TORBA-318792 format. One record per residue (C-alpha): x, y, z. Coordinates in pm, 1 decimal. Layout:
% TORBA-318792
NODE	X	Y	Z
...
This chain:
% TORBA-318792
NODE	-3390.4	17371.4	-11855.0
NODE	-3393.1	17002.4	-11767.0
NODE	-3628.1	16863.3	-11506.2
NODE	-3337.2	16806.0	-11267.7
NODE	-3231.7	17170.7	-11309.2
NODE	-3590.3	17283.1	-11254.4
NODE	-3615.1	17075.9	-10937.4
NODE	-3288.1	17223.8	-10810.7
NODE	-3419.7	17572.8	-10886.6
NODE	-3740.8	17507.2	-10691.6
NODE	-3533.3	17376.9	-10401.2
NODE	-3315.4	17690.0	-10412.1
NODE	-3620.9	17916.0	-10424.8
NODE	-3773.0	17767.4	-10110.1
NODE	-3443.7	17697.7	-9928.4
NODE	-3398.1	18070.6	-9868.0
NODE	-3666.5	18025.1	-9601.4
NODE	-3474.6	17881.7	-9305.5
NODE	-3753.8	17714.8	-9110.6
NODE	-3918.4	17406.8	-9271.7
NODE	-4255.7	17497.0	-9114.8
NODE	-4235.1	17841.7	-9273.4
NODE	-4137.5	17678.9	-9605.1
NODE	-4449.4	17465.9	-9584.7
NODE	-4654.8	17777.1	-9510.5
NODE	-4502.2	17943.8	-9819.6
NODE	-4597.8	17641.4	-10033.5
NODE	-4955.9	17666.7	-9906.0
NODE	-4959.7	18042.8	-9959.6
NODE	-4834.8	18009.3	-10318.8
NODE	-5132.0	17785.7	-10399.0
NODE	-5383.0	18047.8	-10281.9
NODE	-5315.5	18236.2	-10605.6
NODE	-5444.8	17946.5	-10817.1
NODE	-5788.9	17951.2	-10969.1
NODE	-5985.5	17643.2	-10865.9
NODE	-6045.8	17376.3	-11126.2
NODE	-6391.0	17400.4	-11280.7
NODE	-6639.6	17132.5	-11176.6
NODE	-6614.9	16982.4	-11525.9
NODE	-6252.5	16886.3	-11445.3
NODE	-6322.9	16762.4	-11093.6
NODE	-6402.8	16421.1	-11234.2
NODE	-6338.8	16071.8	-11109.5
NODE	-6081.4	16025.6	-11387.8
NODE	-5883.6	16325.9	-11258.7
NODE	-5920.3	16241.1	-10888.6
NODE	-5609.8	16131.2	-10702.4
NODE	-5697.3	15798.4	-10547.5
NODE	-5516.4	15725.4	-10222.6
NODE	-5538.5	16084.4	-10104.6
NODE	-5751.5	16140.4	-9794.5
NODE	-5845.8	16488.1	-9916.0
NODE	-6038.5	16537.1	-10235.5
NODE	-5764.3	16610.8	-10489.8
NODE	-5756.4	16630.0	-10868.0
NODE	-5483.6	16650.1	-11130.7
NODE	-5556.5	16742.6	-11492.2
NODE	-5285.6	16612.6	-11724.7
NODE	-5228.8	16728.7	-12081.0
NODE	-4964.4	16675.9	-12349.0
NODE	-4880.7	16959.6	-12586.6
NODE	-4577.8	16976.7	-12818.9
NODE	-4435.9	16667.8	-12644.8
NODE	-4441.9	16850.6	-12310.4
NODE	-4650.1	16750.8	-12010.1
NODE	-4870.5	17007.0	-11840.2
NODE	-5040.7	16956.4	-11507.1
NODE	-5302.5	17154.0	-11317.4
NODE	-5441.1	17061.9	-10979.6
NODE	-5685.4	17142.5	-10706.3
NODE	-5777.3	17006.0	-10364.6
NODE	-6023.7	17072.6	-10087.7
NODE	-5744.6	17114.0	-9831.3
NODE	-5515.2	17420.0	-9847.0
NODE	-5212.7	17207.7	-9750.0
NODE	-5281.4	16945.3	-10016.0
NODE	-5352.4	17217.6	-10269.9
NODE	-5009.9	17366.9	-10199.9
NODE	-4829.7	17034.5	-10220.6
NODE	-5005.7	16949.5	-10546.7
NODE	-4915.9	17286.8	-10695.5
NODE	-4551.0	17229.6	-10608.8
NODE	-4550.0	16887.1	-10775.1
NODE	-4734.7	17019.9	-11080.8
NODE	-4496.3	17316.5	-11105.2
NODE	-4206.0	17071.9	-11099.3
NODE	-4332.0	16844.4	-11377.2
NODE	-4508.3	17096.2	-11603.7
NODE	-4308.9	17163.4	-11917.6
NODE	-4105.1	16844.1	-11899.6
NODE	-4105.2	16569.6	-12158.4
NODE	-4292.0	16248.1	-12079.3
NODE	-3957.7	16064.5	-12056.4
NODE	-3826.3	16312.7	-11798.3
NODE	-4149.3	16296.9	-11598.4
NODE	-4147.9	15917.5	-11596.3
NODE	-3782.3	15894.9	-11493.7
NODE	-3741.5	16177.5	-11239.6
NODE	-3847.3	16130.0	-10879.9
NODE	-3932.5	16437.1	-10674.9
NODE	-3669.4	16488.6	-10404.8
NODE	-3767.7	16843.0	-10315.4
NODE	-3990.1	16739.4	-10021.5
NODE	-3698.1	16566.4	-9852.2
NODE	-3439.5	16826.5	-9956.3
NODE	-3650.8	17109.6	-9815.0
NODE	-3737.3	16923.1	-9494.3
NODE	-4107.8	16930.6	-9579.8
NODE	-4152.0	16552.7	-9562.9
NODE	-4063.7	16556.4	-9191.0
NODE	-4358.7	16787.9	-9128.0
NODE	-4614.4	16576.5	-9312.9
NODE	-4820.6	16295.8	-9164.8
NODE	-4784.9	15942.6	-9302.9
NODE	-5124.8	15980.6	-9471.8
NODE	-5011.6	16300.4	-9647.8
NODE	-4689.2	16129.8	-9761.0
NODE	-4895.0	15838.7	-9892.4
NODE	-5111.8	16088.0	-10079.8
NODE	-4799.0	16240.5	-10236.5
NODE	-4693.5	15893.1	-10351.9
NODE	-5036.3	15858.1	-10513.2
NODE	-4990.6	16194.2	-10685.7
NODE	-4651.2	16085.0	-10818.6
NODE	-4799.2	15755.6	-10939.3
NODE	-5078.4	15937.0	-11125.7
NODE	-4832.3	16174.3	-11292.0
NODE	-4594.2	15889.1	-11382.3
NODE	-4884.2	15686.0	-11522.7
NODE	-4981.9	15974.7	-11751.3
NODE	-4622.1	16023.7	-11870.7
NODE	-4576.8	15651.1	-11932.9
NODE	-4899.4	15640.8	-12134.7
NODE	-4766.0	15929.2	-12346.9
NODE	-4451.9	15727.4	-12417.6
NODE	-4649.0	15422.5	-12537.1
């Protein structure tokens, strides 16, 4: 499955929920199932700078596929990070570097996020793109 197909599948999965506020609640609820990152991975190198909440992304490359895990001190941010990590995990570095996430707009979630949260999401995307670009070098 390509990254574009995966993104479309994620959009389809959440689009069955009619109300964007309820979709956002489902995103947050899905993240509750995650185990928190251990303190050894809550490092400055893994921290998402530009995010008001404390947020971390652990990036790994295995068999030319990117893998991302995340955690945050805010349930909302934790859910948003999980969604982004779910999108990009399993993709090649080239796909990750080239594919912008449109699911927040497509699902109407962006309208329900504050400007600071949207800025934090841009920082998350930049961190993920930076990792993928480094893998391509």
